[in-house]
ZAMARGU-4260 file (C-alpha; in steps of 0.2 Angstrom, whole numbers, plus 5000, padded with zeros to 4 digits):
<rodrens>
0) 5573/5959/5821 | 5592/5961/5827 | 5602/5954/5841 | 5591/5957/5855 | 5596/5966/5872
5) 5595/5959/5888 | 5579/5964/5893 | 5571/5960/5877 | 5579/5942/5881 | 5568/5941/5897
10) 5553/5947/5893 | 5555/5932/5880 | 5559/5921/5894 | 5538/5926/5903 | 5530/5915/5893
15) 5521/5900/5900 | 5531/5885/5903 | 5529/5871/5914 | 5546/5870/5922 | 5550/5864/5942
20) 5561/5866/5953 | 5563/5859/5970 | 5547/5852/5968 | 5541/5869/5964 | 5534/5877/5948
25) 5537/5891/5943 | 5530/5906/5938 | 5541/5916/5930 | 5558/5912/5928 | 5568/5928/5927
30) 5561/5933/5945 | 5562/5915/5956 | 5574/5915/5968 | 5582/5899/5963 | 5583/5905/5946
35) 5583/5925/5945 | 5601/5925/5947 | 5607/5917/5930 | 5592/5924/5920 | 5600/5940/5924
40) 5616/5934/5923 | 5612/5927/5903 | 5605/5946/5900 | 5620/5952/5903 | 5629/5940/5889
45) 5614/5947/5877 | 5622/5965/5882 | 5637/5960/5882 | 5635/5957/5862 | 5632/5974/5860
50) 5645/5982/5871 | 5660/5973/5863 | 5647/5975/5848 | 5664/5975/5834 | 5667/5957/5842
55) 5652/5950/5843 | 5640/5954/5829 | 5641/5955/5811 | 5629/5958/5799 | 5614/5945/5795
60) 5622/5938/5777 | 5605/5941/5770 | 5597/5957/5780 | 5611/5967/5787 | 5604/5967/5803
65) 5617/5963/5818 | 5616/5946/5825 | 5628/5936/5835 | 5644/5930/5829 | 5641/5913/5833
70) 5627/5914/5820 | 5642/5913/5806 | 5644/5900/5795 | 5663/5898/5795 | 5670/5900/5777
75) 5686/5903/5780 | 5702/5902/5791 | 5700/5919/5796 | 5680/5914/5798 | 5685/5904/5810
80) 5697/5916/5819 | 5683/5930/5821 | 5671/5917/5830 | 5685/5913/5841 | 5686/5929/5847
85) 5667/5931/5850 | 5666/5915/5858 | 5679/5920/5871 | 5672/5936/5875 | 5658/5926/5880
90) 5668/5915/5889 | 5675/5926/5899 | 5659/5933/5905 | 5656/5918/5916 | 5674/5913/5915
95) 5668/5897/5908 | 5657/5894/5920 | 5641/5892/5910 | 5644/5877/5896 | 5627/5882/5889
100) 5626/5900/5885 | 5616/5902/5868 | 5632/5902/5857 | 5631/5884/5861 | 5618/5878/5850
105) 5622/5894/5838 | 5636/5886/5832 | 5629/5871/5832 | 5615/5873/5820 | 5626/5886/5809
110) 5635/5868/5807 | 5620/5860/5803 | 5614/5872/5790 | 5629/5873/5781 | 5627/5853/5779
115) 5613/5854/5767 | 5621/5838/5758 | 5622/5829/5774 | 5603/5830/5781 | 5595/5828/5764
120) 5602/5810/5761 | 5590/5794/5759 | 5576/5808/5754 | 5575/5819/5770 | 5577/5833/5756
125) 5563/5842/5762 | 5569/5841/5780 | 5585/5847/5778 | 5577/5862/5769 | 5567/5866/5785
130) 5583/5864/5796 | 5591/5878/5784 | 5574/5889/5787 | 5574/5886/5805 | 5592/5891/5807
135) 5587/5908/5799 | 5573/5911/5812 | 5586/5907/5826 | 5600/5920/5820 | 5585/5934/5815
140) 5578/5932/5830 | 5592/5930/5841 | 5583/5916/5849 | 5590/5908/5866 | 5588/5890/5861
145) 5594/5874/5871 | 5594/5854/5868 | 5593/5837/5876 | 5600/5823/5867 | 5604/5809/5879
150) 5588/5797/5881 | 5584/5791/5898 | 5598/5776/5905 | 5582/5764/5913 | 5593/5749/5911
155) 5614/5751/5902 | 5612/5735/5899 | 5602/5737/5884 | 5615/5750/5876 | 5613/5769/5874
160) 5602/5766/5861 | 5583/5764/5861 | 5578/5747/5852 | 5562/5745/5844 | 5548/5743/5859
165) 5556/5755/5873 | 5544/5764/5880 | 5556/5777/5890 | 5563/5786/5879 | 5557/5799/5864
170) 5548/5793/5851 | 5536/5796/5837 | 5519/5788/5842 | 5508/5797/5826 | 5502/5809/5813
175) 5493/5826/5817 | 5484/5839/5807 | 5500/5849/5808 | 5514/5839/5811 | 5519/5825/5822
180) 5515/5818/5838 | 5529/5813/5850 | 5530/5803/5869 | 5545/5797/5880 | 5559/5808/5890
185) 5575/5814/5887 | 5592/5820/5897 | 5598/5833/5900 | 5592/5852/5896 | 5604/5863/5903
190) 5599/5880/5901 | 5582/5875/5901 | 5572/5887/5910 | 5580/5901/5901 | 5578/5895/5885
195) 5566/5899/5871 | 5566/5884/5861 | 5571/5866/5864 | 5584/5856/5852 | 5581/5838/5850
200) 5593/5830/5838 | 5603/5812/5836 | 5611/5804/5848 | 5620/5786/5848 | 5614/5780/5833
205) 5600/5771/5833 | 5598/5748/5829 | 5587/5741/5813 | 5569/5742/5819 | 5569/5759/5828
210) 5563/5771/5817 | 5551/5778/5825 | 5565/5785/5839 | 5576/5794/5823 | 5571/5813/5825
215) 5577/5829/5824 | 5565/5845/5829 | 5565/5861/5837 | 5548/5865/5848 | 5545/5881/5859
220) 5548/5879/5876 | 5530/5883/5880 | 5524/5868/5868 | 5508/5861/5880 | 5513/5840/5884
225) 5532/5849/5886 | 5538/5847/5904 | 5554/5852/5913 | 5559/5845/5929 | 5574/5853/5935
230) 5589/5843/5946 | 5590/5853/5965 | 5596/5871/5963 | 5613/5875/5965 | 5609/5894/5966
235) 5612/5906/5980 | 5607/5922/5988 | 5611/5937/5975 | 5627/5942/5988 | 5643/5942/5977
240) 5653/5945/5989 | 5647/5930/5998 | 5643/5920/5985 | 5652/5928/5968 | 5650/5913/5956
245) 5636/5904/5962 | 5624/5918/5965 | 5623/5920/5943 | 5630/5905/5936 | 5616/5890/5940
250) 5613/5887/5922 | 5601/5874/5929 | 5599/5856/5921 | 5581/5848/5917 | 5573/5831/5914
255) 5564/5833/5898 | 5546/5823/5896 | 5535/5825/5881 | 5519/5821/5886 | 5511/5818/5868
260) 5517/5836/5860 | 5514/5841/5845 | 5529/5847/5835 | 5524/5855/5819 | 5529/5851/5801
265) 5540/5865/5800 | 5550/5861/5809 | 5555/5842/5811 | 5572/5839/5802 | 5571/5819/5803
270) 5555/5811/5804 | 5557/5792/5808 | 5573/5792/5795 | 5585/5782/5805 | 5598/5780/5791
275) 5600/5802/5790 | 5599/5802/5812 | 5614/5788/5812 | 5623/5800/5798 | 5623/5818/5801
280) 5632/5820/5818 | 5647/5810/5816 | 5657/5821/5801 | 5658/5841/5804 | 5646/5842/5818
285) 5659/5838/5832 | 5675/5849/5825 | 5662/5863/5823 | 5655/5863/5840 | 5670/5859/5848
290) 5680/5877/5844 | 5665/5884/5855 | 5668/5870/5871 | 5685/5871/5870 | 5687/5890/5869
295) 5674/5889/5883 | 5688/5878/5892 | 5704/5887/5890 | 5695/5903/5897 | 5690/5891/5912
300) 5707/5885/5914 | 5715/5904/5914 | 5704/5908/5926 | 5708/5894/5939 | 5727/5896/5933
305) 5727/5914/5939 | 5717/5909/5955 | 5731/5895/5960 | 5743/5909/5960 | 5730/5923/5969
310) 5726/5910/5984 | 5744/5906/5985 | 5752/5926/5985 | 5738/5930/5998 | 5748/5916/6012
315) 5767/5919/6005 | 5766/5900/5999 | 5780/5901/5988 | 5786/5883/5994 | 5792/5870/5979
320) 5775/5860/5979 | 5762/5874/5978 | 5773/5880/5964 | 5772/5861/5955 | 5752/5862/5960
325) 5751/5877/5951 | 5764/5874/5935 | 5751/5859/5936 | 5734/5868/5933 | 5745/5882/5919
330) 5750/5864/5909 | 5731/5859/5906 | 5729/5878/5902 | 5744/5879/5891 | 5739/5862/5882
335) 5723/5868/5878 | 5726/5885/5871 | 5739/5876/5861 | 5727/5860/5854 | 5713/5874/5852
340) 5725/5885/5842 | 5731/5869/5831 | 5717/5862/5828 | 5713/5881/5819 | 5728/5883/5810
345) 5722/5863/5802 | 5705/5869/5797 | 5697/5861/5783 | 5682/5863/5772 | 5667/5851/5771
350) 5656/5849/5755 | 5644/5866/5754 | 5658/5876/5759 | 5659/5875/5780 | 5676/5877/5786
355) 5679/5868/5803 | 5692/5867/5815 | 5703/5852/5814 | 5698/5835/5822 | 5713/5829/5830
360) 5716/5839/5845 | 5700/5845/5850 | 5696/5827/5851 | 5712/5823/5863 | 5707/5838/5872
365) 5688/5832/5871 | 5696/5814/5881 | 5707/5821/5891 | 5698/5838/5898 | 5686/5826/5908
370) 5702/5822/5919 | 5710/5839/5921 | 5695/5848/5929 | 5692/5837/5943 | 5711/5839/5945
375) 5710/5858/5946 | 5697/5858/5958 | 5709/5846/5969 | 5723/5857/5968 | 5715/5874/5973
380) 5708/5865/5986 | 5725/5859/5992 | 5731/5875/5993 | 5718/5883/6004 | 5718/5871/6018
385) 5709/5877/6030 | 5709/5895/6021 | 5695/5890/6011 | 5687/5891/6027 | 5691/5906/6033
390) 5680/5917/6026 | 5670/5930/6036 | 5650/5935/6026 | 5649/5952/6021 | 5637/5955/6037
395) 5649/5947/6046 | 5662/5959/6038 | 5649/5976/6040 | 5648/5972/6060 | 5654/5985/6067
400) 5661/5975/6081 | 5668/5961/6072 | 5676/5973/6057 | 5689/5979/6067 | 5694/5963/6073
405) 5694/5953/6055 | 5707/5967/6049 | 5718/5965/6065 | 5719/5945/6063 | 5714/5940/6046
410) 5725/5950/6034 | 5734/5945/6019 | 5753/5941/6017 | 5764/5956/6012 | 5752/5969/6019
415) 5736/5961/6009 | 5721/5966/6015 | 5710/5957/6026 | 5694/5960/6013 | 5705/5957/5997
420) 5714/5938/6006 | 5692/5934/6011 | 5688/5938/5992 | 5700/5926/5984 | 5696/5913/5996
425) 5676/5916/5995 | 5680/5915/5976 | 5692/5897/5976 | 5679/5890/5987 | 5664/5895/5977
430) 5674/5890/5961 | 5680/5872/5967 | 5673/5869/5983 | 5652/5874/5983 | 5638/5867/5977
435) 5640/5876/5961 | 5658/5868/5960 | 5651/5850/5965 | 5639/5852/5948 | 5650/5860/5936
440) 5664/5845/5939 | 5651/5834/5936 | 5646/5841/5923 | 5666/5842/5916 | 5665/5825/5918
445) 5652/5819/5909 | 5645/5835/5894 | 5656/5826/5877 | 5655/5810/5885 | 5668/5800/5897
450) 5686/5803/5895 | 5684/5784/5897 | 5674/5783/5881 | 5684/5794/5872 | 5698/5788/5874
455) 5691/5771/5868 | 5683/5779/5853 | 5698/5785/5848 | 5702/5777/5832 | 5685/5787/5823
460) 5692/5802/5824 | 5711/5803/5820 | 5722/5803/5807 | 5735/5786/5805 | 5744/5794/5790
465) 5760/5801/5800 | 5760/5786/5814 | 5759/5771/5804 | 5774/5772/5790 | 5783/5775/5805
470) 5780/5757/5811 | 5780/5754/5792 | 5798/5756/5792 | 5802/5743/5801 | 5791/5730/5800
475) 5796/5731/5778 | 5813/5733/5781 | 5822/5718/5773 | 5834/5704/5783
</rodrens>
């Protein structure tokens, strides 16, 4: 079928699934007060593809039907530029607050399907072929796919990857007539209530003897035995004056329990093949998916900079310290934009014909953004000061007794109407200080690993060919 509409997306979510939020099992994720806002926001993303079809849609290479550009396997720099425009269009809808819109997994599986050579190593050719077939199903059905990648942390002293005998981590326990049976848990399935299917793919490299944990597969969200335990909801009511962001952009995160779940053979891409598991994520996956993550980050920083300027203007805060802090946000936005542009300009081709941006600039962002985003929130809260609390609600604005007094005593500077000033500071609080803001800050700190971990591992992703000769010149010159 061609690219889905928002209504078709919502219809697909109404099937049975085992999702708990705040202690309650949810019967309909599209209509529950704690999930409705994000479900309908994602429906608007699906509709956005059609509204901006020239940017967001392309013909399927085999059927000719329109599909989202995020399913494209880039074959040139021009393809990467086209994908960038589509990713930016989607990111702008949530101003970068929704990190796991379906384009994230679309880009991921397009990259996987392009590397048949890599997924087919160590006798895994059949699994690789099944993955290619699944990517066709994903794009032709315009499926909303999420993933769960991190093993549950029970004892950090044992490391990130499960060893033999670990009873908590996801593992294969048996074969069945139709597939394999898996048991255990994984975190953190962002977007879980709003996905059609769940993906499991490799995380930290597994040690010797841990073959049962070496799995990659996809499964429908309603599969028997599959359970999703969501974190506390930070979604608010539907009033977009009071909660312009948290009324619609709580994409949720879930702890996933696999209570003896059967995975059909045609959905299994790695079946206890530790060599394949430890290899397939190490080369083209990071720069491929980081185009999506960094376009989103760039959009979010552009929004934060513009928001800071509006806050300052609303109270005429043009002092040097305020301008310095706003300029700091601008540098983060500009460095991010420039790094993405450089990575795309220095794009490379991989075996099989896949093109991805260059790794270096994107890995530098991956290590630095976890520090920048918390600082951006701090700056916005410092600029806002007590003004972030002087924000009457829509109900108070509608009160016939209060409204004239609010208009009189809470205007903005230079003739700005009170309502505009209030909207600015409510938006700033929802972005930088609300429960949604706190969740998003934690997400930015860790969703592509912490800054410290990425800095520690930078040698695995960097090219020393320009830097080393600068030092060698001095170490090798004659006495």
